[in-house]
N, C-alpha and C positions, 0 to 999 in steps of 0.2 A: 880577163885577168892580165894585169900588166907586170906584176911582180909576185914573188913568193916571200912570205915573211913568217916568222914563228913568234908565238907568245910563250914565253917561258920565264922562269925565275920566280914563280909564285911561292910564297912561304908555306902555303897550304893548298891542296888541290882545289880548284874551283868546282862548284857544283855544275851539273849539266845545264841547268837553266841559266846560271850566270855566264857560262861559256857561250851559250847561244845568244844571250843579250849582248855580250862583248863583240861578237862576230857578225852582227846583223848588217853592217855597212860594208858592202863590196869585199867580203872575205869568204873564204872557203875553209870549212873545218875538215881536217883530215883525221880520221879515226878508224879503229877497228871495232869500236863499241857501237852496236846497233841501236842502243838506247837513243842516240841522237836522232836517228831517222824516225823512231817511234814518237819522240817528243814533237818533232816537226809535223808529223801526220796528225797527231791529236790537236795541235795548236792551230792548224790550217794556215800556218805562216808561209810566206813566199820566200823567206830568206832566214838564215844564211844557207848557202849551198853546202852540201855535205858530200865528201868523197869518202866512202866506206871501203876500206881494204879488207878483203875476205880471203881467208886461207893463206895469208902471208905472214901471220903472227910469228911463226917459227923462224922466219928469215931475218938476216941481219938488216940493219937500217939501210945500208948501202944497196942491198938487193931490193928492198921495198921501194926505195927512192927510184931506182932504175926502172922498175915496173911502172911506177906512177908516171915518170917522165916519158916513157915509151908510149903511153896512152893519153897523155895530156892534150895533145893537139886534137885528138878525136872528141874530147869532152869539154874543151874550153868554152865554146859557145853556150853549151847547156849550163855549165857552172856559172857563167857570167849572167845568165838570165834567171837562174834559180832552179836548182835540181838536186836530187839525191842521186849520186852516181855510185854504183856498187862495182868495184873493180877486183877481179881476181887475176890469176896468171892466165886463165883460159878464156874468160869472158868479161864483158862490160854490160851492165844494165843501167839504163837511165830513166828516171822518173821525174818529170817536170813538177815544180812546186807551184802552188800549193797542192797537196795530195787530197 
């Protein structure tokens, strides 16, 4: 991962499948929604990587961002090669793709 970018400004929320299709090339989807991991597992896809944030939903965006940045070096290689990374304040779990 060389840069961080965001996709925003949609007039209507994208479906989960369209989000995955948009992010297949060298992108990482960051979400608190575990459905993305389930979709990847069922599809046997090797990308996109997903960073699931767990038990951080009640925190402000700046706090969530700080926790992600504090752990990013630890998971960058996994996310670059294809993985589902589950991140909480206390632990990190990494599952290589495809599942």
